[in-house]
C-alpha positions as CSV (number, residue, x, y, z in Angstrom):
1,M,9.8,20.2,29.7
2,A,12.0,18.4,26.7
3,D,10.8,15.4,28.2
4,A,7.5,16.2,28.0
5,A,7.9,17.9,24.7
6,V,9.6,14.3,23.4
7,K,6.7,12.6,24.5
8,R,4.1,14.4,22.9
9,H,5.6,14.2,20.0
10,M,5.5,10.4,20.3
11,E,2.0,10.1,21.4
12,A,1.2,12.3,18.5
13,M,3.0,9.9,15.9
14,Q,1.4,6.7,17.7
15,R,-1.5,8.3,17.0
16,L,-1.1,8.7,13.4
17,L,0.0,4.8,13.0
18,E,-2.9,3.7,14.5
19,T,-5.4,5.6,12.9
20,G,-4.0,6.5,9.4
21,K,-5.8,10.0,9.6
22,H,-4.0,11.9,6.8
23,S,-2.4,9.0,5.1
24,D,-1.4,9.0,1.4
25,F,-0.2,5.9,0.5
26,E,-1.0,2.4,1.3
27,I,1.8,-0.3,2.5
28,T,0.2,-3.9,1.4
29,C,2.1,-7.3,2.4
30,Q,0.0,-10.7,2.5
31,N,-3.0,-10.2,3.6
32,E,-2.1,-6.9,6.0
33,T,-1.9,-3.0,4.7
34,F,-0.7,-0.4,6.6
35,K,-2.3,3.3,6.0
36,V,1.5,5.5,5.9
37,H,2.5,9.1,5.6
38,K,4.6,10.3,2.6
39,A,6.6,12.2,4.7
40,I,7.2,9.9,7.5
41,V,8.5,6.8,5.4
42,C,10.4,8.4,2.8
43,P,13.2,10.5,4.8
44,Q,14.1,6.6,6.2
45,S,14.0,4.9,3.4
46,K,15.3,5.6,-0.2
47,S,13.7,2.0,-1.5
48,F,10.3,3.5,-0.8
49,E,11.0,7.5,-1.6
50,K,12.1,5.8,-5.5
51,A,9.5,3.4,-5.8
52,L,6.5,6.4,-4.8
53,T,8.6,8.6,-7.4
54,F,9.2,6.6,-10.3
55,A,5.1,4.4,-9.5
56,A,3.1,3.2,-12.4
57,G,0.4,2.1,-13.4
58,K,-2.1,0.3,-10.9
59,E,0.7,1.4,-8.0
60,A,0.2,4.9,-8.9
61,E,-3.4,5.2,-9.2
62,E,-4.3,3.5,-6.2
63,R,-1.5,5.1,-4.1
64,K,-0.1,1.5,-2.9
65,I,3.1,-0.5,-2.6
66,Y,2.8,-3.9,-3.2
67,L,5.1,-6.3,-1.0
68,P,4.4,-9.9,-1.6
69,H,7.8,-11.7,-1.3
70,D,7.9,-10.0,2.2
71,D,7.0,-11.8,5.7
72,A,3.9,-9.3,6.7
73,A,5.0,-9.4,10.6
74,M,8.5,-7.8,9.6
75,V,6.7,-5.5,7.2
76,G,4.6,-4.5,10.7
77,L,7.9,-3.9,12.6
78,L,9.4,-1.9,9.9
79,V,6.5,0.5,9.9
80,Q,6.2,0.6,13.6
81,Y,9.5,2.1,13.6
82,F,9.4,5.0,11.1
83,Y,6.8,6.4,13.6
84,K,8.2,4.8,17.2
85,A,12.2,4.6,16.1
86,E,11.5,1.1,18.3
87,Y,9.5,-2.3,16.9
88,D,9.0,-5.0,19.6
89,P,10.2,-6.2,21.6
90,I,11.8,-3.5,23.1
91,I,14.8,-3.8,24.9
92,A,15.7,-0.6,28.0
93,D,18.7,1.5,27.1
94,P,21.0,-0.1,30.2
95,M,23.1,3.1,30.0
96,V,20.7,5.4,30.9
97,P,21.9,7.7,33.5
98,H,19.9,7.7,37.3
99,F,19.7,9.4,40.2
100,C,17.8,8.1,43.3
101,N,14.3,9.9,44.4
102,N,15.6,9.7,47.7
103,D,16.2,12.4,50.0
104,Y,19.8,11.1,51.3
105,Y,22.2,10.2,48.6
106,Y,23.8,6.5,49.4
107,Q,26.1,6.2,46.6
108,C,22.9,6.2,44.0
109,D,24.5,9.5,42.2
110,N,26.1,9.0,39.2
111,K,25.7,5.3,39.0
112,V,24.0,4.0,35.5
113,V,21.7,1.7,35.3
114,C,18.3,1.2,33.3
115,P,15.6,3.3,33.5
116,H,13.2,1.0,34.9
117,H,14.8,0.7,37.8
118,I,13.3,2.3,41.6
119,C,15.8,2.6,44.6
120,G,14.2,0.9,47.8
121,P,14.9,-2.0,50.2
122,E,13.4,-4.7,47.5
123,T,14.9,-3.3,44.5
124,C,18.9,-2.5,45.0
125,G,18.4,-1.5,48.5
126,D,19.1,2.0,48.0
127,D,22.3,1.3,46.0
128,C,22.6,1.0,42.2
129,F,25.9,-1.0,42.3
130,R,25.7,-3.9,40.4
131,F,21.9,-3.4,40.4
132,V,20.3,-6.5,37.9
133,C,16.5,-4.9,36.9
134,P,14.1,-7.8,36.2
135,I,12.2,-6.3,33.2
136,C,15.4,-6.2,31.7
137,Q,16.6,-9.1,32.4
138,S,13.0,-10.8,31.4
139,V,13.5,-9.6,28.1
140,L,17.0,-10.5,27.5
141,K,16.2,-14.1,28.9
142,G,13.0,-14.3,27.0
143,N,12.2,-15.7,23.7
144,G,14.9,-16.9,21.6
145,E,12.9,-16.0,18.6
146,Q,13.6,-12.7,19.0
147,L,17.1,-13.2,17.3
148,V,15.5,-14.4,14.3
149,T,13.4,-11.5,14.7
150,H,16.5,-9.0,14.8
151,A,18.6,-10.9,11.9
152,K,14.7,-10.8,9.6
153,M,14.4,-6.8,10.6
154,Y,18.1,-6.5,9.6
155,E,17.2,-7.8,6.6
156,I,15.0,-5.6,5.6
157,A,16.0,-2.5,6.6
158,E,19.1,-3.7,3.8
159,K,16.3,-4.8,1.1
160,Y,14.4,-1.0,1.8
161,D,17.5,1.2,2.3
162,V,16.3,2.2,6.4
163,T,19.6,2.7,7.7
164,G,18.6,4.1,11.4
165,E,16.5,0.3,11.6
166,K,19.2,-1.4,10.3
167,G,21.7,-0.1,13.1
168,L,18.8,-0.7,15.4
169,S,18.5,-4.1,14.8
170,A,22.2,-5.0,15.2
171,E,22.4,-3.0,18.3
172,K,19.5,-5.1,19.5
173,F,21.1,-8.2,17.9
174,K,24.2,-7.9,19.8
175,R,22.9,-7.0,23.0
176,V,20.6,-10.2,23.3
177,C,23.1,-12.6,21.9
178,S,25.2,-12.8,24.9
179,E,22.3,-14.0,26.9
180,L,20.8,-16.3,24.0
181,W,23.8,-18.0,22.0
182,D,22.9,-21.0,23.1
183,D,19.2,-20.9,22.8
184,P,18.1,-23.2,19.4
185,S,17.3,-20.2,18.0
186,F,20.6,-18.5,17.2
187,P,22.0,-21.2,14.8
188,I,18.9,-20.2,12.5
189,A,19.6,-16.7,13.1
190,A,23.5,-16.6,12.3
191,N,22.3,-18.8,9.2
192,L,19.7,-16.2,8.1
193,A,22.0,-12.9,8.3
194,F,25.4,-14.6,6.9
195,S,23.0,-16.2,3.6
196,T,20.8,-12.5,3.0
197,T,23.6,-10.2,3.8
198,P,26.0,-8.5,1.6
199,D,30.3,-10.4,1.9
200,K,31.8,-6.8,3.4
201,D,28.2,-6.3,5.5
202,M,29.6,-7.7,9.0
203,G,26.6,-5.7,10.9
204,L,25.5,-9.1,12.3
205,C,28.0,-11.5,10.8
206,S,31.2,-10.3,13.0
207,C,29.0,-10.8,16.3
208,E,27.8,-13.8,15.6
209,E,31.3,-14.9,14.6
210,K,32.8,-13.6,18.0
211,T,29.7,-16.1,20.0
212,I,30.7,-18.8,17.5
213,L,34.6,-18.5,18.3
214,S,33.6,-17.6,22.2
215,N,31.5,-21.0,23.1
216,P,32.4,-24.0,21.9
217,S,30.2,-26.3,22.3
218,L,28.1,-24.5,19.3
219,W,30.5,-26.3,17.2
220,E,28.7,-29.9,17.3
221,K,25.3,-28.2,16.4
222,S,24.1,-29.3,12.9
223,E,22.9,-26.0,12.1
224,I,26.5,-24.7,12.8
225,E,28.4,-27.0,10.3
226,V,26.3,-25.8,7.9
227,L,26.8,-22.5,8.3
228,L,30.8,-23.4,9.4
229,S,31.1,-25.5,5.8
230,N,29.8,-22.2,4.1
231,S,31.9,-20.2,5.7
232,P,35.9,-21.2,4.5
233,G,37.5,-18.4,6.7
234,L,35.2,-18.8,9.6
235,A,35.4,-22.5,10.1
236,L,39.2,-21.7,9.2
237,E,39.2,-19.5,13.0
238,V,37.5,-22.2,14.5
239,R,39.9,-25.0,13.7
240,Y,42.8,-23.6,15.3
241,A,40.8,-22.0,17.7
């Protein structure tokens, strides 16, 4: 019953996002305009709340917030988060309790696998022990550019004070990083995170530092050398690793 209610709620939120119905202000970025709702956006972003509270002139008259210096694709994902508490690419949570649908139990009760999993002879052989979901793996081993996406989403969440989305971006980055650390996009994402987050904010940087220290083959990449030259502490750790 509760799951069905949550599903209906999320479907209603999705319709609001897709149709823009009952929208009471717009976010404009480059050539993109997103029709949104104060009651949904403002409780999640103190920055947008302040912008609307103290709006004046053209923005107040048109009920618009202009973000000319942001990446429109990232703003679109931020808006997606406001309504879905998620943004693409969506990574299935592997720590979801799973119970086998079969009449006999084998040893499936209390196993923990992703929500995509269906027990059977072609999947886990009715035993979920160490089952690897091909759907989840395809996301984790997909385009390495998602590392850059998560780093940019972390940056935009910091900029507009969206605490929930910031935590989600950090979690996604950490989960994907272990699979894609050798992808050409990792050094780009690492330099982006180190250059755009405050010095005391280690949300992404701690994961990147651990990844770099654990994989010596990264040390010889020119992009990582640039990062190390700008991060004396990390460079010292690499030197004595």
